[in-house]
KEPASE-109125 format. One line per 3 residues: their letters; for each residue x, y, z of C-alpha. Coordinates in pm, 1 decimal. Example, Ala and Ser with C-alpha at 12.3 -4.5 7.8 and 13.67 -1.06 7.14 Angstrom:
AS) 1230.0/-450.0/780.0 ~ 1367.0/-106.0/714.0 .
This chain:
XXX) 9.2/-6.0/19.3 ~ 153.7/326.0/-86.4 ~ 103.5/632.2/114.9 .
XXX) -228.6/717.5/301.5 ~ -310.7/1022.5/147.4 ~ -731.4/1052.6/166.1 .
XXX) -887.0/1407.5/163.7 ~ -1243.0/1358.5/283.8 ~ -1433.6/1090.7/468.4 .
XXX) -1827.4/1090.9/480.4 ~ -1985.6/886.7/759.7 ~ -2344.1/850.1/707.7 .
XXX) -2509.5/694.5/1013.8 ~ -2865.0/479.3/902.7 ~ -2987.0/528.4/1246.5 .
XXX) -3069.1/184.6/1378.8 ~ -3011.2/-7.8/1090.8 ~ -2875.5/-312.6/1267.5 .
XXX) -2750.3/-660.4/1122.0 ~ -2845.9/-913.6/1375.5 ~ -2812.9/-969.0/1762.9 .
XXX) -2503.3/-945.2/1941.3 ~ -2382.0/-1210.9/2168.6 ~ -2444.9/-1014.8/2446.4 .
XXX) -2809.6/-950.2/2322.1 ~ -2966.2/-1161.4/2619.5 ~ -2867.2/-932.8/2857.7 .
XXX) -3101.1/-686.3/2703.2 ~ -3362.7/-881.3/2651.4 ~ -3275.4/-852.2/2282.3 .
XXX) -3245.2/-1220.2/2157.6 ~ -3338.2/-1293.3/1792.8 ~ -3350.2/-927.6/1689.7 .
XXX) -3190.8/-852.5/1349.4 ~ -3343.6/-501.7/1221.7 ~ -3294.7/-522.8/832.6 .
XXX) -3331.2/-900.0/764.6 ~ -3654.1/-900.7/975.3 ~ -3778.9/-583.1/781.3 .
XXX) -3727.7/-748.0/465.3 ~ -3907.5/-1065.3/578.0 ~ -4224.8/-818.5/734.1 .
XXX) -4208.2/-646.9/419.6 ~ -4163.4/-890.8/145.5 ~ -3843.4/-805.4/86.7 .
XXX) -3594.2/-534.1/-16.6 ~ -3462.9/-385.5/-310.3 ~ -3134.3/-222.3/-230.2 .
XXX) -2916.2/-297.3/-531.4 ~ -2640.1/-22.1/-461.3 ~ -2594.4/-145.6/-89.2 .
XXX) -2614.2/-518.5/-221.9 ~ -2310.2/-475.3/-450.8 ~ -2133.7/-294.0/-191.8 .
XXX) -2165.0/-639.8/2.6 ~ -2476.2/-567.9/247.5 ~ -2591.8/-934.0/177.9 .
XXX) -2298.6/-1047.9/277.2 ~ -2376.3/-961.6/647.1 ~ -2651.7/-1130.7/733.3 .
XXX) -2975.9/-1302.1/518.9 ~ -3176.3/-1062.7/358.2 ~ -3470.6/-1141.3/183.6 .
XXX) -3436.0/-978.9/-205.4 ~ -3063.1/-870.1/-128.0 ~ -2807.3/-1099.6/-220.1 .
XXX) -2449.4/-1209.1/-92.9 ~ -2192.1/-1068.9/-357.9 ~ -1910.8/-1262.8/-486.9 .
XXX) -1733.3/-962.2/-624.8 ~ -1842.8/-620.5/-433.8 ~ -1736.8/-268.5/-531.9 .
XXX) -1614.8/-204.2/-180.4 ~ -1529.2/-302.2/175.2 ~ -1780.1/-505.2/411.2 .
XXX) -1791.4/-595.2/753.9 ~ -2008.2/-569.3/1086.9 ~ -1889.6/-425.2/1412.0 .
XXX) -1979.3/-494.2/1776.9 ~ -2072.4/-268.8/2037.2 ~ -1856.5/-279.9/2356.8 .
XXX) -2053.9/25.0/2545.1 ~ -2248.3/-55.2/2798.0 ~ -2580.7/66.1/2633.2 .
XXX) -2755.7/65.6/2291.9 ~ -2857.1/407.7/2289.6 ~ -2766.4/682.8/2011.6 .
XXX) -2496.6/872.8/2185.7 ~ -2305.5/549.0/2313.2 ~ -2332.6/418.4/1944.6 .
XXX) -2210.2/764.1/1793.0 ~ -1948.7/827.8/2077.5 ~ -1784.7/464.0/1997.6 .
XXX) -1805.7/538.3/1615.1 ~ -1640.2/835.2/1731.5 ~ -1384.4/629.8/1948.4 .
XXX) -1513.2/672.4/2318.9 ~ -1604.6/343.1/2442.0 ~ -1905.1/387.1/2736.4 .
XXX) -1758.6/179.9/2977.7 ~ -2029.8/251.8/3264.9 ~ -2370.3/202.8/3157.8 .
XXX) -2621.2/515.5/3213.9 ~ -2927.6/441.0/3473.7 ~ -3236.4/422.6/3322.3 .
XXX) -3595.5/491.8/3474.1 ~ -3823.5/216.0/3483.9 ~ -4070.6/377.1/3722.6 .
XXX) -3991.3/697.5/3579.5 ~ -3785.6/1029.7/3729.6 ~ -3745.9/1080.1/4132.5 .
XXX) -3987.8/1321.3/4262.0 ~ -3714.0/1560.3/4361.1 ~ -3643.9/1601.1/3982.1 .
XXX) -4015.2/1658.1/3911.2 ~ -4047.0/1893.7/4177.3 ~ -3739.3/2116.6/4081.1 .
XXX) -3834.0/2115.0/3692.4 ~ -4206.4/2266.5/3777.9 ~ -4005.9/2506.9/4002.5 .
XXX) -3769.4/2613.6/3770.6 ~ -4007.4/2635.0/3438.8 ~ -4323.0/2745.4/3601.9 .
XXX) -4529.8/2455.7/3450.7 ~ -4645.8/2136.3/3594.9 ~ -4545.8/1813.1/3501.7 .
XXX) -4766.3/1506.3/3373.7 ~ -4678.8/1169.2/3282.5 ~ -4344.8/1078.0/3431.7 .
XXX) -4331.1/719.5/3298.8 ~ -4141.0/533.9/3024.4 ~ -4371.5/525.9/2714.8 .
XXX) -4377.1/530.8/2334.3 ~ -4370.8/942.9/2251.9 ~ -4673.3/918.6/2018.9 .
XXX) -4876.0/708.1/2246.7 ~ -4831.0/917.0/2542.0 ~ -4880.0/1211.4/2352.3 .
XXX) -5185.5/1085.0/2235.3 ~ -5313.6/1022.3/2556.7 ~ -5221.6/1318.9/2730.8 .
XXX) -5206.3/1555.3/2448.2 ~ -5571.5/1684.7/2495.8 ~ -5483.0/1775.1/2881.2 .
XXX) -5187.5/1923.3/2787.4 ~ -5369.8/2189.4/2598.7 ~ -5609.5/2224.4/2863.7 .
XXX) -5347.6/2246.5/3132.1 ~ -5022.7/2352.2/2997.0 ~ -4862.3/2084.8/3181.8 .
XXX) -4523.8/1916.9/3049.7 ~ -4561.0/1608.3/2942.9 ~ -4246.8/1442.1/3060.5 .
XXX) -4158.7/1079.5/2959.4 ~ -3858.7/800.1/2969.9 ~ -3799.6/462.1/2728.1 .
XXX) -3557.7/176.9/2795.3 ~ -3270.2/470.4/2712.5 ~ -3132.1/708.0/2946.1 .
XXX) -3304.0/966.7/2769.4 ~ -3569.5/1248.7/2959.6 ~ -3809.5/1357.0/2678.1 .
XXX) -4037.7/1634.0/2700.8 ~ -4326.0/1678.5/2454.3 ~ -4506.2/1992.5/2410.0 .
XXX) -4785.5/2121.1/2185.7 ~ -4650.7/2388.7/1986.4 ~ -4960.5/2606.1/1934.9 .
XXX) -4961.7/2588.3/2361.5 ~ -4615.3/2619.5/2431.5 ~ -4377.4/2823.6/2273.5 .
XXX) -4087.4/2649.7/2136.4 ~ -3837.9/2864.3/2275.9 ~ -3977.5/2785.9/2605.8 .
XXX) -4030.1/2408.4/2524.0 ~ -3584.9/2457.5/2423.0 ~ -3530.2/2648.5/2727.2 .
XXX) -3713.4/2374.1/2938.0 ~ -3503.4/2108.8/2786.0 ~ -3171.9/2333.2/2896.0 .
XXX) -3299.3/2358.4/3271.5 ~ -3404.4/1959.4/3259.5 ~ -3037.9/1829.4/3171.7 .
XXX) -2894.8/2064.5/3446.6 ~ -3133.4/1917.8/3708.4 ~ -3053.4/1524.1/3553.7 .
XXX) -2651.6/1607.0/3574.0 ~ -2727.2/1669.8/3968.5 ~ -3037.8/1435.9/4055.2 .
XXX) -3078.8/1158.0/3816.2 ~ -2821.6/1111.6/3495.2 ~ -2948.5/1112.3/3143.8 .
XXX) -2717.7/1103.7/2812.3 ~ -2969.1/1345.6/2642.5 ~ -3270.7/1552.0/2718.2 .
XXX) -3529.2/1576.5/2352.6 ~ -3757.9/1826.9/2320.4 ~ -4055.9/1659.8/2127.5 .
XXX) -4293.1/1903.4/2001.5 ~ -4624.1/1816.9/1838.5 ~ -4962.8/1981.8/1683.3 .
XXX) -5290.6/1906.8/1598.6 ~ -5613.8/1798.3/1828.8 ~ -5745.7/1491.9/1936.3 .
XXX) -6023.7/1454.9/1677.6 ~ -5778.4/1447.7/1387.4 ~ -5496.4/1328.6/1588.1 .
XXX) -5152.3/1469.9/1699.4 ~ -4839.3/1450.2/1524.1 ~ -4487.4/1541.7/1607.7 .
XXX) -4288.2/1803.4/1402.4 ~ -3965.5/1854.4/1293.9 ~ -3868.3/2074.9/1527.6 .
XXX) -3704.8/1816.2/1786.7 ~ -3366.3/1926.2/1948.7 ~ -3189.4/1711.2/2151.6 .
XXX) -2920.7/1830.5/2447.0 ~ -2680.7/1576.1/2515.7 ~ -2430.8/1554.6/2771.5 .
XXX) -2068.2/1585.4/2629.2 ~ -1861.9/1273.3/2557.7 ~ -1662.2/1183.3/2876.3 .
XXX) -1312.8/1144.9/2672.7 ~ -1139.5/1314.8/2340.7 ~ -1315.7/1202.3/2042.4 .
XXX) -1184.9/1175.3/1672.1 ~ -1371.8/1460.3/1635.5 ~ -1183.7/1650.1/1827.3 .
XXX) -861.5/1579.8/1692.8 ~ -942.3/1641.5/1341.9 ~ -1084.6/1986.0/1442.9 .
XXX) -773.9/2063.0/1647.0 ~ -558.2/1935.9/1334.1 ~ -731.5/2209.6/1131.8 .
XXX) -954.9/1995.7/931.3 ~ -1325.8/2083.3/853.6 ~ -1593.6/1845.1/1066.1 .
XXX) -1934.0/1877.6/937.8 ~ -2222.5/1754.9/1140.9 ~ -2547.8/1668.4/952.3 .
XXX) -2887.3/1627.0/1147.1 ~ -2840.8/1552.7/1507.5 ~ -2462.6/1510.6/1520.5 .
XXX) -2406.0/1835.7/1659.5 ~ -2662.8/1731.8/1931.6 ~ -2538.9/1411.2/2017.8 .
XXX) -2176.6/1541.3/2088.7 ~ -2302.4/1879.3/2236.9 ~ -2110.8/2058.5/1964.2 .
XXX) -1813.0/1932.0/2048.9 ~ -1546.4/1873.9/1739.7 ~ -1793.3/2003.0/1484.9 .
XXX) -1676.1/2311.8/1291.7 ~ -2008.6/2328.7/1084.2 ~ -2354.6/2220.6/1195.7 .
XXX) -2563.8/2194.1/920.0 ~ -2866.8/2158.1/1105.6 ~ -3150.2/1896.7/1185.4 .
XXX) -3293.5/1734.5/883.7 ~ -3666.7/1759.1/782.5 ~ -3652.7/1393.2/709.7 .
XXX) -3400.3/1150.8/556.6 ~ -3450.0/1265.1/214.1 ~ -3333.4/1619.5/346.7 .
XXX) -3031.5/1451.2/539.3 ~ -2909.1/1282.0/236.1 ~ -2975.9/1612.1/52.9 .
XXX) -2729.1/1801.5/266.5 ~ -2469.0/1541.9/264.4 ~ -2494.7/1542.0/-114.4 .
XXX) -2437.7/1966.2/-92.1 ~ -2166.5/1933.5/180.2 ~ -1942.4/1715.2/-83.1 .
XXX) -1990.3/1959.9/-370.6 ~ -1842.6/2194.0/-114.9 ~ -1419.2/2267.3/-107.0 .
XXX) -1342.0/2081.0/271.2 ~ -1101.4/1825.2/372.6 ~ -1179.1/1632.0/665.3 .
XXX) -1483.3/1459.3/762.3 ~ -1862.3/1525.4/684.3 ~ -2033.3/1327.8/953.4 .
XXX) -2429.1/1263.6/886.3 ~ -2710.9/1109.8/1067.1 ~ -3059.6/985.2/923.6 .
XXX) -3293.7/942.6/1206.2 ~ -3599.8/843.0/1052.7 ~ -3538.6/490.6/1033.1 .
XXX) -3524.7/482.6/1452.3 ~ -3732.6/740.9/1502.0 ~ -4021.5/649.6/1230.3 .
XXX) -4021.4/312.3/1189.1 ~ -3833.1/138.6/1444.7 ~ -3936.3/290.3/1769.5 .
XXX) -4294.1/239.5/1535.6 ~ -4270.3/-105.0/1451.6 ~ -4306.8/-26.8/1134.1 .
XXX) -4147.2/-246.5/861.6 ~ -4323.1/-126.1/542.6 ~ -4211.8/241.4/607.4 .
XXX) -3847.4/95.8/723.8 ~ -3839.0/-81.2/377.1 ~ -3937.6/260.0/193.8 .
XXX) -3685.7/453.3/404.1 ~ -3390.8/209.3/341.4 ~ -3473.6/209.2/-14.1 .
XXX) -3482.2/574.1/-56.4 ~ -3120.4/572.5/85.5 ~ -3009.2/322.6/-154.5 .
XXX) -3163.2/501.1/-472.0 ~ -2911.7/805.0/-351.2 ~ -2591.6/620.7/-314.9 .
XXX) -2467.8/676.4/-707.4 ~ -2556.8/1038.9/-614.2 ~ -2346.9/1021.9/-342.0 .
XXX) -2065.9/901.3/-546.8 ~ -2059.8/1049.3/-827.8 ~ -1990.8/1359.2/-586.4 .
XXX) -1700.7/1201.7/-427.3 ~ -1334.5/1306.2/-561.3 ~ -1046.9/1071.5/-598.8 .
XXX) -943.6/1074.3/-281.8 ~ -1276.0/1041.1/-91.1 ~ -1392.2/762.8/123.6 .
XXX) -1775.3/685.6/189.0 ~ -1860.1/480.6/509.1 ~ -2245.2/408.3/583.1 .
XXX) -2287.3/253.8/925.5 ~ -2549.8/255.4/1191.1 ~ -2518.5/329.6/1545.4 .
XXX) -2757.9/47.6/1727.6 ~ -3040.0/-194.6/1620.6 ~ -3440.2/-70.5/1667.3 .
XXX) -3630.3/-451.2/1502.2 ~ -3969.7/-307.8/1424.8 ~ -4083.5/-663.5/1426.1 .
XXX) -3964.0/-685.0/1788.4 ~ -4148.0/-686.7/2103.0 ~ -4193.3/-335.6/2271.5 .
XXX) -4067.8/-4.9/2112.6 ~ -3743.8/12.1/2237.2 ~ -3373.9/-9.7/2027.9 .
XXX) -3237.2/-385.2/1987.1 ~ -2864.9/-468.6/2056.8 ~ -2705.7/-525.9/1744.7 .
XXX) -2403.6/-545.6/1518.2 ~ -2416.3/-273.7/1281.4 ~ -2304.8/-258.2/864.9 .
XXX) -1982.3/-71.2/788.2 ~ -1976.8/-49.1/402.5 ~ -1712.0/150.4/257.5 .
XXX) -1618.5/244.4/-101.8 ~ -1453.0/512.0/-309.4 ~ -1241.1/484.9/-605.7 .
XXX) -910.1/361.0/-362.7 ~ -1097.5/119.0/-210.4 ~ -1072.8/-223.8/-256.2 .
XXX) -1328.7/-520.6/-243.5 ~ -1227.7/-696.9/38.3 ~ -1422.7/-845.4/362.9 .
XXX) -1312.3/-696.5/685.3 ~ -1465.4/-879.2/912.1 ~ -1615.4/-858.1/1238.3 .
XXX) -1499.0/-552.9/1424.4 ~ -1479.7/-607.1/1787.3 ~ -1568.9/-228.7/1840.1 .
XXX) -1722.9/74.0/1648.7 ~ -1428.6/215.8/1743.6 ~ -1255.2/81.9/1459.0 .
XXX) -1448.2/360.1/1241.8 ~ -1280.8/628.2/1469.6 ~ -903.2/469.3/1421.7 .
XXX) -955.9/444.5/1078.3 ~ -1082.1/782.7/1028.7 ~ -745.3/919.2/1234.9 .
XXX) -524.5/747.1/1016.2 ~ -699.0/824.7/696.4 ~ -700.6/1243.7/769.1 .
XXX) -430.0/1263.2/986.8 ~ -180.9/984.0/954.5 ~ -190.0/872.8/1323.4 .
XXX) -211.8/450.3/1335.3 ~ -428.3/349.9/1607.7 ~ -464.2/26.7/1708.0 .
XXX) -809.8/-148.4/1569.3 ~ -798.1/79.5/1215.9 ~ -878.4/-105.8/872.0 .
XXX) -655.1/110.7/624.1 ~ -437.7/-160.9/540.7 ~ -695.8/-341.8/465.5 .
XXX) -950.1/-144.8/222.1 ~ -664.6/81.9/72.7 ~ -473.4/-37.8/-262.1 .
């Protein structure tokens, strides 16, 4: 292999697109989960010709996606080492930080003292305070919120506190401020990895609908990430979707903002590729998880996968000679599995670019191998776990 000289890497996280249960899935209650395979089975097969040629069908048995003897890129899958299966832990590990101690979860709701402090500091009462599906609890309590103006607070199997508010009852700025306050309180009384603003509109008769004005407030990663090191070296780190939120803005040189939907995030990524930057483009496409995984909608999940696959040629057409694309995920969220929560799974690692060899990079022991690879590709720093030697001519 000659000198490593890559100008830019684009990492696209297909949020929740897992490729089969991890060996420790039983400890998380996720035995047998396989997001992409079960989506395909439930939706009469998938048509993903571009990810198929990249080697997706070699990772697990997917109806409609054949295993390929000769691929157009490198392929493999990665295991999660972090003690969790949430978005932040997954992205932090992709960026090189393994969460060694799991954040607590709140199966009986948040402590009374936290609720009282939130009510005191925001001037509004709290209702809900229980684990729930976001759409279900809004349907249940939305009408009451319109009458009372109280916050709808809920959680899930992940270490998150979520606050839902009707946009015509509570202004967005007030909701966002309440989430900032909630994160401060949580740091003192009940640790979470994120507080999420969940605005919605509508009425009981016609149905409540969550809007695109979601916003995530995250604690900072506990250690330096590859994003920090790239920024320090003077390289560009462009965040698309909720990437900046997940890293609490750290290591990001330009935030292109939240996506209206997956397509918007894909088009923003293509737009970023057309710009003269050097370094990293880091994109999260959340619809897989938020709209289809948690809502247990395999048909919608299938359509979202096929939409992303359709745009892969355009993404590749906008990449230069010395650029690489990595397609991966941060956890699973099997839309056919019991409950509504994430599932503990391997994630795909599909790598392509003009210099990338068609090779099987195997099963990586940690998502952090992606960070090690980014650092070697962009900074020339060799770190344990990098698969640069395997993928480059």
